[in-house]
Structure formats: structure tokens, C-alpha cells
C-alpha positions in Angstrom: 42.5 120.5 104.1 40.0 118.3 105.7 41.0 115.2 107.8 38.7 112.2 108.2 39.9 110.3 111.4 38.7 106.8 111.1 37.5 105.5 114.5 34.6 103.0 114.1 36.4 99.6 114.0 34.9 96.6 115.5 37.7 95.9 118.0 38.2 92.2 117.6 42.0 92.3 117.2 42.7 93.1 120.8 40.1 90.7 122.3 39.3 90.1 125.1 40.0 93.7 126.2 38.4 95.2 123.1 34.9 94.2 121.8 32.2 95.8 119.5 31.2 98.4 122.2 34.8 99.0 123.4 37.1 98.9 120.3 40.8 98.9 120.7 41.1 102.7 120.2 39.3 103.3 123.5 41.6 101.2 125.7 43.5 103.4 128.1 46.8 101.6 128.0 49.3 104.1 126.6 51.2 106.6 128.9 50.5 110.2 128.2 53.0 113.1 128.6 51.8 113.8 132.1 52.3 110.0 133.1 48.4 109.5 133.0 47.1 106.7 131.0 45.4 107.5 127.7 43.8 105.7 124.8 44.8 105.6 121.2 42.1 107.9 120.3 43.0 110.4 123.1 46.6 110.3 122.1 46.2 111.1 118.3 43.4 113.7 119.2 45.9 115.4 121.5 48.6 115.3 119.0 46.3 116.8 116.3 45.5 119.7 118.7 49.3 120.2 119.4 49.8 120.3 115.6 47.0 122.8 115.2 45.1 120.3 113.0 42.3 119.5 115.3 40.0 122.2 113.8 40.5 120.5 110.4 39.5 117.1 111.6 36.2 115.2 111.9 36.0 111.8 113.5 34.2 109.0 111.6 32.5 106.5 114.1 29.6 104.2 114.4 26.4 104.9 116.5 27.4 102.0 118.9 30.6 103.8 119.9 29.4 107.4 120.0 28.8 107.4 123.7 32.2 106.1 124.6 33.9 108.5 122.2 32.1 111.5 123.7 33.0 110.1 127.2 36.8 110.3 126.2 36.8 113.5 124.0 33.8 115.4 125.2 30.3 115.8 123.8 31.6 118.6 121.5 34.0 116.4 119.5 33.2 116.7 115.7 31.8 113.4 114.7 30.5 112.1 111.4 28.2 109.2 112.4 27.7 105.8 110.6 24.4 104.1 111.0 26.2 100.7 111.4 29.8 99.3 111.4 30.6 98.3 107.8 34.3 98.9 107.0 36.6 101.7 106.0 35.3 102.2 102.3 31.8 103.0 103.5 33.0 105.1 106.3 35.1 107.3 103.9 32.4 107.5 101.4 29.8 108.6 104.0 32.3 111.1 105.5 33.0 112.5 102.1 29.2 113.0 101.5 29.1 114.8 104.8 31.9 117.2 104.0 30.3 117.9 100.6 26.6 118.3 101.6 26.6 119.3 105.3 30.0 121.0 105.8 29.9 122.8 102.5 33.5 121.8 101.6 34.6 122.6 98.0 35.0 119.7 95.6 38.6 120.8 94.9 39.5 120.7 98.7 42.1 118.1 99.7 40.8 115.3 102.0 43.2 113.2 104.1 42.1 109.9 105.6 43.9 108.7 108.7 43.4 105.7 110.9 43.1 106.3 114.7 45.5 103.5 115.6 48.6 105.1 114.1 51.4 105.4 116.8 53.5 108.4 115.6 55.4 111.3 117.1 55.0 115.1 116.3 57.1 115.2 113.2 54.6 112.9 111.5 52.1 115.8 111.5 54.6 117.9 109.4 54.2 115.2 106.8 50.4 115.5 107.0 50.6 119.3 106.7 52.6 118.8 103.4 50.1 116.4 101.8 47.7 119.1 100.3 50.4 120.8 98.3 51.7 117.6 97.1 48.2 116.4 96.2 47.4 119.6 94.3 50.7 119.4 92.3 50.2 115.6 91.6 48.7 114.2 88.5 47.4 111.2 90.4 43.8 110.8 91.8 45.0 109.1 95.0 48.2 110.0 97.0 49.3 107.4 99.5 51.9 107.5 102.4 54.2 104.6 102.6 56.9 103.7 105.2 59.9 101.4 105.2 59.0 97.8 106.4 60.8 96.3 109.4 59.8 92.8 108.7 57.6 90.5 106.3 54.3 91.1 108.1 51.0 89.7 106.8 49.2 92.6 108.6 49.9 95.4 106.2 49.4 96.4 102.6 52.6 96.6 100.4 53.3 99.5 97.9 55.9 99.1 95.1 56.8 102.5 93.6 57.8 102.8 89.9 61.3 103.4 91.0 63.2 101.7 93.7 64.9 105.0 94.6 61.8 106.0 96.8 62.4 103.0 99.0 66.2 103.3 99.1 67.0 107.0 99.4 66.5 109.2 102.4 64.0 111.9 102.0 60.4 111.8 100.6 59.1 112.7 97.1 56.2 111.6 95.1 56.4 108.5 92.9 53.8 106.7 90.8 52.7 103.3 92.2 53.6 100.2 90.2 51.9 97.7 92.4 49.8 97.6 95.5 49.2 94.2 97.3 46.9 94.1 100.4 48.0 91.8 103.3 50.0 89.1 101.3 51.3 85.9 102.9 54.7 86.1 104.6 56.6 84.6 101.7 55.1 87.0 99.2 55.7 89.9 101.6 59.4 89.0 101.8 59.6 89.0 98.0 57.8 92.4 97.8 60.2 93.9 100.3 63.2 92.7 98.2 61.5 94.4 95.2 61.5 97.8 97.1 58.0 97.6 98.6 56.8 100.1 101.3 54.3 99.4 103.9 51.0 101.1 103.5 50.2 103.4 106.5 46.5 103.7 105.6 46.9 107.4 105.1 45.5 108.8 101.8 45.0 112.3 100.3 42.6 113.0 97.4 40.4 115.8 96.2 36.8 115.6 97.6 35.7 115.4 94.0 37.4 112.0 93.7 35.0 110.3 96.2 31.9 112.2 95.3 32.3 111.3 91.6 32.8 107.7 92.7 29.5 107.8 94.5 27.7 109.4 91.5 29.2 106.7 89.2 27.7 104.0 91.4 24.3 105.6 91.4 24.6 106.4 95.1 23.4 109.6 96.9 26.0 112.3 97.4 24.0 114.0 100.3 24.9 112.7 103.7 21.3 112.3 105.0 20.2 110.2 102.0 23.4 108.1 101.9 23.0 107.5 105.7 19.6 106.0 104.9 21.1 103.8 102.2 24.3 103.0 104.0 23.5 99.3 103.7 23.9 99.6 99.9 27.7 100.4 100.1 29.8 97.3 99.9 31.2 96.1 103.3 34.8 96.3 102.2 37.9 98.1 103.1 39.0 101.3 101.4 42.1 99.4 100.0 39.8 96.8 98.3 37.3 99.2 96.9 39.5 102.2 96.1 43.3 101.7 96.4 43.5 98.5 94.2 41.0 99.8 91.7 42.5 103.3 91.1 45.0 103.5 88.2 46.3 107.1 88.8 47.9 106.7 92.3 51.1 107.8 93.8 53.1 107.4 97.0 55.5 109.4 99.2 57.6 107.8 101.8 57.5 108.8 105.5 60.9 108.2 107.3 59.8 108.8 110.9 58.4 106.6 113.5 55.1 104.9 112.5 53.4 101.9 114.0 49.9 100.4 113.6 48.8 99.5 117.2 46.2 97.1 115.9 47.8 93.9 117.2 48.8 92.6 120.6 52.5 92.4 119.4 52.6 96.0 118.2 50.7 97.3 121.2 52.8 95.5 123.7 56.0 97.1 122.3 54.7 100.6 123.2 53.4 99.8 126.8 55.9 100.7 129.6 54.5 98.2 132.1 54.5 94.4 132.1 51.5 93.9 134.3 48.1 95.6 134.5 45.7 94.2 137.1 45.8 91.5 139.6 48.5 88.9 139.3 52.3 88.5 138.9 55.0 87.5 136.4 58.0 85.4 137.4 61.5 86.7 136.7 62.2 83.8 134.3 59.2 84.9 132.1 61.1 87.2 129.7 59.2 89.7 127.5 55.7 88.4 128.8 52.9 90.8 129.7 49.7 90.5 131.7 46.5 92.5 131.2 43.9 91.5 133.7 40.5 93.1 134.2 39.2 90.3 136.4 39.2 90.3 140.2 40.9 86.9 140.3 44.8 87.0 140.1 46.7 85.5 137.2 50.3 84.2 137.5 52.7 83.7 134.7 55.5 81.3 135.4 58.4 80.2 133.1 56.7 81.4 129.9 58.5 83.7 127.5 57.3 86.2 125.0 53.6 85.7 125.7 50.6 87.9 126.2 47.8 87.0 128.8 44.8 89.1 128.6 41.6 88.6 130.7 38.3 90.4 130.9 34.7 89.4 131.4 34.6 88.6 127.7 37.2 85.8 128.0 40.9 84.9 128.6 43.6 84.9 125.9 47.0 83.3 126.2 49.0 83.7 123.0 52.7 84.0 121.8 53.4 87.5 120.6 54.8 86.2 117.4 51.6 84.4 116.4 50.0 87.6 115.1 48.7 86.3 111.8 47.2 83.0 113.3 45.7 85.0 116.2 44.2 87.6 114.1 42.5 85.0 111.8 41.0 83.3 114.8 39.8 86.4 116.5 38.0 87.7 113.2 35.9 84.5 113.3 34.7 85.1 116.8 31.2 86.7 117.2 30.4 86.6 120.9 28.2 89.3 122.4 30.2 91.5 124.7 29.8 90.9 128.5 31.6 94.2 129.4 30.4 97.5 127.9 31.5 101.1 128.5 28.8 103.6 128.4 28.4 107.3 128.4 27.3 107.2 132.0 29.8 104.5 133.3 30.0 100.8 132.5 28.1 97.5 132.8 29.2 93.9 133.2 27.1 90.7 132.6 27.3 88.5 135.8 24.9 85.7 134.8 22.6 84.8 131.9 20.2 81.9 132.2 16.9 80.5 130.8 14.8 79.7 133.9 12.6 76.6 134.4 9.6 78.8 133.5 11.1 79.5 130.2 11.7 83.1 130.9 15.1 84.6 130.2 17.1 86.2 133.0 20.2 88.4 132.8 22.0 89.8 135.8 24.3 92.9 135.3 26.5 94.9 137.6 26.2 98.6 136.8 28.5 101.5 137.6 27.2 105.1 137.1 29.7 107.9 137.6 28.8 110.8 139.7 26.9 113.5 137.9 25.9 111.1 135.1 22.6 109.5 134.2 21.0 106.7 132.2 18.7 107.7 129.3 15.1 108.0 130.2 13.8 104.7 128.6 11.2 101.9 128.6 11.1 98.2 127.6 8.3 96.3 126.1 9.4 92.7 126.6 11.2 92.7 129.9 11.0 93.9 133.5 13.9 94.9 135.6 14.8 94.9 139.3 17.6 97.1 140.7 19.4 96.8 143.9 21.6 99.7 145.0 24.9 98.4 146.4 26.7 101.8 147.0 26.3 105.5 146.3 23.3 107.7 146.1 21.1 108.9 143.2 17.8 110.3 141.9 15.4 107.8 140.4 12.8 108.8 138.0 10.0 106.1 137.6 7.0 107.0 135.6 7.4 110.7 136.2 7.9 110.2 139.9 11.2 111.3 141.7 12.8 109.4 144.5 16.1 109.5 146.3 17.7 106.0 146.4 20.8 104.8 148.3 22.5 101.5 149.5 20.0 98.6 150.1 17.2 100.1 148.2 15.4 97.9 145.7 13.4 99.1 142.8 11.0 97.1 140.6 10.6 98.3 137.0 7.6 96.8 135.2 7.4 96.5 131.4 6.6 99.8 129.7 7.6 101.8 132.8 9.6 105.0 132.0 12.7 105.1 134.1 16.1 106.8 134.5 18.6 107.3 137.4 21.2 110.0 138.0 24.1 109.5 140.3 24.8 112.0 142.9 28.0 110.1 143.9 29.4 107.1 142.2 26.8 104.4 142.2 26.9 100.6 141.9 23.8 98.6 141.2 22.8 95.1 140.5 20.2 94.8 137.6 18.2 91.7 137.0 16.3 91.7 133.6 13.6 89.1 133.2 11.2 88.5 130.3 10.2 86.2 127.4 13.0 87.9 125.3 16.0 90.0 126.3 17.2 92.0 123.3 19.4 95.0 122.9 16.8 96.7 120.6 14.0 96.4 123.2 14.5 100.0 124.4 12.8 103.2 123.6 14.8 106.3 124.6 12.7 109.2 125.6 15.5 111.6 126.6 19.4 111.5 127.0 20.5 114.4 129.1 19.2 115.1 132.6 17.9 118.4 131.5 16.0 116.9 128.6 14.5 114.3 130.9 13.4 116.7 133.7 12.0 119.2 131.3 9.7 116.5 129.8 8.5 115.6 133.3 8.0 119.1 134.4 5.6 119.7 131.4 3.4 116.7 132.4 
């Protein structure tokens, strides 16, 4: 058995706390067994370890989120890297090519696909352990896991088994799928539930040969390195749209334990023990309301029931918890560049971005570098930078020259200058970028780890 844990989503559904660089699965808002806060990714990775399934699992994520994933799970976390964010079908296809061509997994091996945002308890993993046997004994090409719906939600896919017994009786056994409908409107969802439909949990089991054959039939490479280069050729579509709906030989088992998709504000808020995070307060007459505030200014909720207020440098959201479908549609249309980004070395926040009278672009950021961490050794062609150290101490490298820096120090970094900084203790800096163009791709990374960087310089 091999498990593909999908963890490369765009992060729009929990805006403004989540964004393209800090997707929802990296938000530390869940309480762990020791009382410390953990993210969805950390929670399910811990649970996989407790179930002795971690060694069978690889995490599919995109390049933009790799640093944050490694920051939460460690640099040794087994990752299958996507060249860009596309959707769940390309992610599963690329991961399957990796298992086949890099990991040497047999075509007859059972592959299980699992989303990272599933909120489950330990008995769920007993269900996962049983999937390979069910898949081997099944005559279907695709085995799905369904669960009993609690409401007519527009956020899930619906599975109707051939027999209504699967949705009515206790216990779980395999049944052919009569109909699959992805995210119907509420009225249709209600009708599907009356017809015995189950929610699709997004968990699938299939032989590796199933996906490899699909790639071959589409004329696509089955070797990871080649498919990685041609990733843009894969349709930007969900696994449900490209595989589940188009596969005729499919079956489903029912899982009767706790399962919840934490992909919306409503479902997430139900699993968070506190009503307030950050500066602010909620009046006693504001029942079932919650506040998530990452800003330094306080926010007060007074006389408003059942609402979510979330604030970050990216924006402020005020929404009724029951407006999930409307909210999700609105958030999907947003395409703002994140102002807050978590990085391997710490985090950055955009304070100001303007076009000067001279026509030059200027962007001001506040940077935090955690003790013992460093920025990559890098250079820019179209902008210069100025750093001012607010607090902490570190080692600066500027064009192969070392310098100790501390509070009050200012550093000018010209275009094409090679530079990096390593924090001895936690550091805060103000960075001002100025140039004819300020773009994320205007960067050449010459080294990532401090050992890589210093070894380069020592050889000069």
C-alpha cells in the first residue's frame, strides 16, 4: 500500500488567513493532544505516524509551499513535488508517475489518495488499512469511501450506491456505484440524500496500473521527470471531474466514524475550542461568533450571532457561518497577491507598495528571521534593496564578505549583489525594495542552506 497525501491546494477557502503561500492546511488553529496548537497537516501526519502508516505515505505539494511544509514537518518529510498548482487530478497523476518510475512501486500495488484537510479520529485509519484487501478483491477499477451526509451541502460530491442498503445499514461493505454527482446545488443534494446518497470523502483506492495506463492512453509520459516538465499539458481539473465521473467500474464502501472536511470556515469553526484568537473581544450577546485576528489593531464583535470575523494583512472577512456556498464562490474569484507569507526561515509582511513620482516601484516589507535560520544566497537584476535591522543579531554575507549586524544597522544591497543573512537570535528587519520592476521571479538563488552558502564563499 502507498498513500498519496494531497497537500498542495491554493488556500482560498479560508481567506484572509490562508493564501497561495500559506494554504489552509498550514494554519495552526487546531488543538493537539498536548494542548499545543497544530495545523491540519501536522495533525494528520501525526495520526499517520500513530497508525504506523507514515512510512507508506508521500506528500504531494507544489513548489510554492515546499518551504512551509518542511518548516512544519521537517526537511526529511517525503515529498512529491509539483512544478505548479494545477488541481487534484494532475497532482495524483504526477504522484503516480513518481511511485512507478522513481520509487519503483509495482503496477499491482494499491495506491490510496487522501486529502490533507480530513478531520478524523484514530479508527478512521483502520478503514484505510482495510482498503488494499478490499481493492484487491474488488472487480472495480476505482474504490471510493463514502460517509453519511448530515445536511444537503453544496460543498461535497454525492455517491449513490446500487443498493440503498449501504446507506441505511450499519457496517461497511463494497457496493457498485450507480451515480456520482460532484457538488450539486442544495435542492438536488436534498433529493440525492433521499435517494440514499453518501458524501464523497475524497479518499480513493486503485491499482497503480490504473493511473499509469490512463497517462499512456493520453499520450503522456509515465516517468516523473518527463511528466514534471510537461505538467502544463495535464488538464487543470479535479480528480472527481477527470477520473471519478468518467470511470465506469467504480465501487464504494461506507465509513461510519467521524469525518469532516475542514475546508470551509463553518466546518473549521466547529472544531476550534476557542472563540477568539488575537486582539479583540466578543460580547456575551454574540452567540456562536468567532474572531481570528492576525492584525495588531483590536476588533470587537457586539450583538452579532453566528458570524466569523477573520483579519490578516491580506484583508478582513465578516461572514455568516451558514453562507458557505455564497462565500466559497466569492473567494474563488479573488486573485490578490498575498501580503503575508510564511517562509522556511520565518515570515514576511508587506507594509507598503507604491509607484514613486520618478516612476520607480517601491515595496516595503517587515521580515522576521527565526534564530538559526537563513535566507537563501540570492541576487536580483531589476531592483535594489535596503535593510534596517530593528532587533536581533545576525551574520550578513554581501558579495562574499561577512559582517555582523544588529539593531540600528542599515545595509544597502545594489542590483546583482549576492546576499544572505543568518539570524543568531530572532531578527526583525525592514526591507525596502526599489526598482523599475518588482517581481517574484526576479531572483537567482545561489544556495539554500548556510553550509551550501559558506562552502561556496570559502572556495572563492
